[in-house]
C-alpha positions in Angstrom: -7.4 28.4 -24.2 -7.5 25.7 -21.6 -4.3 25.7 -19.5 -5.5 23.1 -17.0 -3.0 20.1 -16.5 -3.7 16.9 -15.3 -2.9 15.3 -11.8 -3.1 11.7 -11.3 -3.5 10.6 -7.7 -2.8 6.7 -7.2 -4.1 6.2 -3.8 -4.1 2.4 -3.0 -5.4 0.0 -1.8 -2.8 -1.0 0.6 -1.2 -4.4 -0.5 -1.8 -3.9 -4.3 1.7 -3.4 -5.3 2.2 0.2 -4.5 5.7 0.2 -3.1 6.9 -1.5 -6.4 5.1 0.9 -8.6 6.5 3.9 -6.6 10.0 2.7 -6.7 9.6 2.0 -10.6 8.3 5.7 -11.0 11.1 7.1 -8.8 13.7 5.2 -10.8 12.4 6.4 -14.2 11.8 10.0 -13.1 14.0 11.3 -16.1 12.2 9.1 -18.7 9.1 10.0 -17.4 9.9 13.8 -17.8 10.8 13.0 -21.3 7.1 12.1 -21.8 6.0 15.3 -20.2 5.1 13.5 -16.9 6.4 14.6 -13.5 6.8 12.2 -10.7 8.2 14.6 -7.8 10.2 13.3 -5.0 12.7 16.1 -4.2 10.8 17.1 -1.0 10.1 13.5 0.2 11.8 12.2 3.2 15.0 10.8 1.9 16.3 8.6 4.7 13.9 5.8 4.1 13.2 4.4 0.5 9.5 3.7 1.3 9.1 7.5 1.9 11.5 8.8 -0.5 9.9 7.0 -3.5 6.3 7.7 -2.4 4.1 10.7 -1.2 3.2 9.8 2.1 4.1 13.3 3.1 0.9 14.5 1.4 -1.0 11.8 3.3 0.5 12.9 6.5 -0.3 16.4 5.6 -3.8 15.8 4.8 -4.3 13.9 8.0 -2.7 16.8 10.1 -5.1 19.4 8.4 -8.0 16.9 9.2 -6.8 16.7 12.7 -6.4 20.5 13.3 -9.8 21.3 11.6 -11.5 18.7 13.6 -9.9 19.7 17.0 -9.2 15.9 17.6 -6.5 16.0 20.3 -6.5 12.1 20.3 -4.9 12.2 16.9 -1.9 14.2 18.1 0.1 10.9 18.4 -0.2 10.5 14.7 1.9 13.6 14.1 4.4 13.0 16.8 5.2 9.6 15.0 4.9 10.7 11.7 5.7 14.4 11.3 9.3 13.7 10.4 8.3 12.1 7.2 7.2 15.3 5.7 10.8 16.4 5.5 10.1 19.8 7.1 6.9 20.5 5.0 4.1 22.4 7.2 1.2 22.3 4.8 -0.4 21.0 1.6 0.0 24.2 -0.2 3.5 24.3 0.3 3.9 20.7 -1.1 1.6 21.4 -4.0 3.1 25.0 -4.7 6.5 23.3 -5.0 5.0 20.7 -7.3 3.3 23.2 -9.5 6.6 25.1 -9.9 8.5 22.0 -10.9 5.7 21.3 -13.4 5.7 24.8 -14.8 9.7 24.6 -15.3 9.7 21.3 -17.3 6.2 22.2 -19.0 4.7 18.9 -17.9 1.3 18.0 -18.9 0.9 15.4 -16.2 1.9 15.0 -12.5 1.7 11.9 -10.8 1.4 11.3 -7.0 1.3 8.0 -5.4 0.4 7.3 -1.5 -1.7 4.1 -0.9 -2.6 5.3 2.6 -4.9 8.1 1.1 -7.5 5.6 0.0 -9.1 4.9 3.4 -6.9 7.6 5.4 -5.0 5.1 7.6 -1.7 3.4 7.4 -1.5 -0.5 7.3 -0.1 -0.5 10.8 -3.2 0.8 12.6 -6.7 -0.7 13.2 -9.1 2.2 13.8 -10.9 3.6 10.7 -13.1 6.9 10.2 -15.1 7.3 7.0 -15.5 11.1 7.8 -11.6 11.2 7.4 -11.9 9.7 4.0 -14.5 12.4 2.9 -12.5 15.3 4.4 -9.4 14.1 2.4 -11.4 13.7 -0.8 -12.9 17.4 -0.4 -9.2 18.6 0.2 -7.7 16.9 -2.7 -10.5 18.3 -5.0 -10.1 21.8 -3.7 -6.3 21.7 -4.0 -6.6 20.5 -7.5 -9.0 23.5 -8.3 -6.8 25.9 -6.8 -3.8 24.9 -8.9 -5.9 24.5 -12.0 -5.4 20.6 -12.3 -7.7 18.2 -13.7 -7.6 15.4 -11.2 -7.8 11.6 -11.8 -8.0 9.3 -8.7 -6.5 5.9 -9.6 -7.4 3.0 -7.1 -6.4 -0.7 -7.4 -8.6 -3.0 -5.8 -7.6 -6.6 -4.4 -10.3 -9.5 -3.6 -11.1 -9.2 0.1 -9.8 -12.5 1.2 -6.3 -12.0 -0.1 -6.4 -8.3 0.9 -7.2 -9.3 4.7 -4.5 -12.0 4.7 -1.8 -9.7 3.3 -2.9 -6.7 5.5 -2.4 -9.0 8.6 1.1 -10.1 7.8 1.9 -6.1 7.0 0.4 -5.2 10.4 2.5 -7.7 12.1 5.7 -7.1 10.2 5.5 -3.4 9.8 5.5 -2.2 13.5 7.2 -3.9 16.4 4.5 -3.1 18.9 1.8 -5.1 16.9 1.2 -8.4 18.3 -2.4 -9.5 18.4 -3.7 -12.6 16.8 -5.4 -12.8 13.4 -8.9 -13.3 14.7 -8.9 -10.2 16.9 -7.1 -8.4 13.9 -10.0 -9.4 11.6 -12.9 -8.4 14.0 -11.2 -4.7 14.4 -10.1 -4.3 10.6 -13.1 -5.4 8.8 -14.6 -1.9 8.1 -11.6 -1.3 5.7 -12.5 -4.3 3.7 -15.9 -2.6 2.6 -14.3 -1.1 -0.5 -17.5 -0.1 -1.8 -18.4 2.1 1.1 -15.1 3.8 0.9 -15.3 4.2 -2.9 -18.9 5.9 -2.5 -17.3 8.4 -0.4 -14.8 9.4 -3.1 -17.6 9.1 -5.8 -19.5 11.8 -3.7 -16.9 14.2 -4.0 -15.1 13.7 -7.6 -17.1 13.0 -10.6 -17.2 9.3 -11.6 -15.3 10.2 -14.8 -12.5 11.4 -12.7 -12.1 8.1 -10.8 -10.3 5.2 -12.2 -10.9 1.7 -10.5 -8.6 -1.3 -11.7 -8.3 -4.8 -10.4 -5.3 -5.9 -8.9 -4.1 -9.3 -10.1 -2.4 -11.7 -7.7 0.6 -13.0 -9.7 4.2 -13.7 -9.4 5.2 -11.2 -11.8 5.5 -8.0 -9.8 6.3 -6.0 -12.8 2.5 -6.3 -13.9 1.4 -3.4 -11.7 3.8 -1.2 -13.2 3.1 -2.1 -16.9 -0.7 -2.0 -16.2 -0.4 1.4 -14.7 1.6 2.8 -17.5 -0.8 1.4 -20.0 -4.1 2.1 -18.2 -3.3 5.6 -16.8 -0.5 7.0 -18.6 -1.3 5.4 -22.0 2.4 4.4 -22.3 3.8 0.8 -23.2 7.0 -0.2 -21.1 10.1 -1.5 -22.9 13.8 -2.2 -22.3 14.5 1.5 -22.1 12.6 1.7 -18.5 14.9 1.1 -15.5 13.8 -2.2 -13.3 13.2 -2.3 -9.9 16.2 -4.3 -8.1 15.1 -7.3 -6.3 16.0 -6.2 -2.8 14.1 -6.0 0.5 14.4 -2.2 0.5 12.4 -1.8 -2.7 9.8 -4.7 -2.3 7.0 -5.0 0.3 6.7 -8.8 0.3 4.1 -10.6 2.3 5.8 -13.3 4.5 4.6 -17.0 4.6 2.8 -17.5 7.8 5.3 -19.0 10.0 7.4 -16.1 9.6 4.7 -13.7 10.5 4.0 -15.7 13.7 7.6 -15.7 14.6 7.8 -11.8 14.2 4.3 -11.6 16.1 5.9 -13.5 19.0 9.0 -11.2 18.9 6.5 -8.2 18.9 4.7 -9.7 21.9 7.9 -9.6 24.1 8.9 -13.4 23.9 12.3 -13.5 25.6 12.9 -17.1 24.0 12.6 -15.6 20.3 14.1 -12.3 21.3 17.3 -14.3 22.5 17.4 -16.1 19.3 16.8 -13.5 16.6 15.8 -10.2 15.5 13.0 -8.8 13.6 15.2 -7.6 10.9 16.8 -11.0 10.5 13.5 -12.7 10.2 12.4 -10.2 7.7 15.5 -10.9 5.7 14.8 -14.6 5.9 11.5 -14.3 4.7 12.4 -12.2 1.7 15.2 -14.6 0.8 12.7 -17.4 0.8 10.7 -17.6 -2.5 7.0 -17.0 -1.7 4.8 -20.0 -1.3 1.9 -17.9 -2.6 0.2 -18.2 0.8 -2.6 -15.9 -0.3 -5.2 -17.0 2.4 -2.9 -18.7 4.9 -4.5 -17.1 7.9 -8.1 -17.6 6.9 -10.0 -20.7 7.6 -11.8 -22.1 4.5 -15.0 -20.9 6.0 -13.8 -17.4 6.3 -12.3 -17.2 3.0 -15.6 -18.4 1.4 -17.7 -16.2 3.4 -15.8 -13.2 2.6 -16.0 -13.9 -1.3 -19.8 -14.5 -0.6 -20.2 -11.4 1.6 -18.3 -8.9 -1.0 -19.2 -10.4 -4.4 -22.3 -8.3 -4.8 -20.5 -5.2 -3.6 -17.7 -5.8 -6.3 -20.3 -6.1 -9.1 -21.8 -2.6 -8.0 -18.1 -1.3 -7.8 -17.4 -2.6 -11.5 -21.1 -1.0 -12.8 -20.5 2.4 -10.8 -16.9 2.7 -11.8 -15.9 0.6 -14.7 -19.1 -0.2 -16.6 -18.1 -3.8 -16.7 -20.0 -6.1 -14.6 -17.5 -9.0 -14.4 -14.4 -6.7 -14.1 -13.3 -7.9 -10.7 -15.2 -11.2 -9.7 -14.4 -12.8 -12.9 -10.6 -13.0 -11.7 -11.7 -14.8 -8.5 -11.3 -18.5 -8.1 -14.4 -20.4 -7.2 -15.1 -21.1 -3.6 -13.8 -24.9 -4.0 -10.5 -23.5 -5.1 -10.1 -20.7 -2.8 -7.2 -22.3 -0.8 -5.2 -23.9 -3.5 -2.4 -21.6 -3.0 -2.6 -22.3 1.0 0.9 -23.7 1.5 3.1 -23.5 4.5 6.7 -24.0 5.2 8.0 -27.6 4.9 9.4 -29.5 7.7 12.7 -29.2 6.0 12.2 -25.3 5.7 11.4 -25.0 9.5 14.6 -27.0 10.1 16.8 -24.7 8.2 15.4 -21.7 9.9 16.0 -23.2 13.3 19.6 -23.8 12.2 20.0 -20.3 11.1 18.6 -19.0 14.3 20.8 -21.2 16.3 23.9 -20.2 14.1 23.1 -16.5 14.7 22.8 -16.9 18.5 26.2 -18.6 18.7 27.8 -16.1 16.4 26.4 -13.2 18.6 27.7 -14.9 21.6 31.2 -15.5 20.1 31.3 -11.9 19.0 30.7 -10.9 22.7 33.6 -12.8 24.0 
């Protein structure tokens, strides 16, 4: 009798609706359990929703083990900054042992794990990149899956490269207060992580192609589509009104700010005394969240750069489709033509900027009044 169970590793990419999906999965744990599916969060770091609802702890433990086995002392800072988010867990075996005990108790046939940092094994807030770290992580996940008698499925959503680069830069700036470089410098350092084919080939060299599911991330204003797509394509479930919805709150949604907000945050990060005297990063993030998105999907890219990225990676995405989906047009058929590439490129209007300035001035005077 075959007693093997399935474990789904949803591993990225970054900026493909992961936070929304993780929140949706977490809010619907009981509903998932009724379908024989376990989304375990009990051992996650509970104080911050992004870590409570995702499995960043697995990513951090993978990276810790890779660092230890590689003897890379230069990576010690990673664990110093992120070790707290494993909520006291010290090893991957400890985490997976708990997950397997929970799966056994509820007799689940499927376990779902979600951490978008695992795809390229680096967070959205750093620039360095090591393909060897990706290879080590893939080897470890396969080994632990075999140890616990799980059949692994690797799920990866891919986003078109120009949109991905734009969203990554905004995330890099807004996600960490010490990040303040300008876009061109960011692009020069970040570009190896845009090569999805190179990274996927590593995963494909460790896992069988039948164990890897690659899906296109569609840039639409309807965030719920990532959940319905994942449930249909991966879990073979259709969503209806019985599933809890994700609240439209900053805590649960990882929005990409319009470029003016991002640049204001960058100036704050760089230590601008003028902007620091007017407003906090948290206040700017709240303003950006409350302002409906202008769909500025390529706002930091020139038309030349956006077009060159499409041209550079189009063939790679065709190869990805052939290797992992058997559909030659699976990705690029959904890309707009080069002449339309910046049709969403909109910035804040003069009136928007005026109201932002008024809000900043009002906040400044309120702080001065409260200090009296």
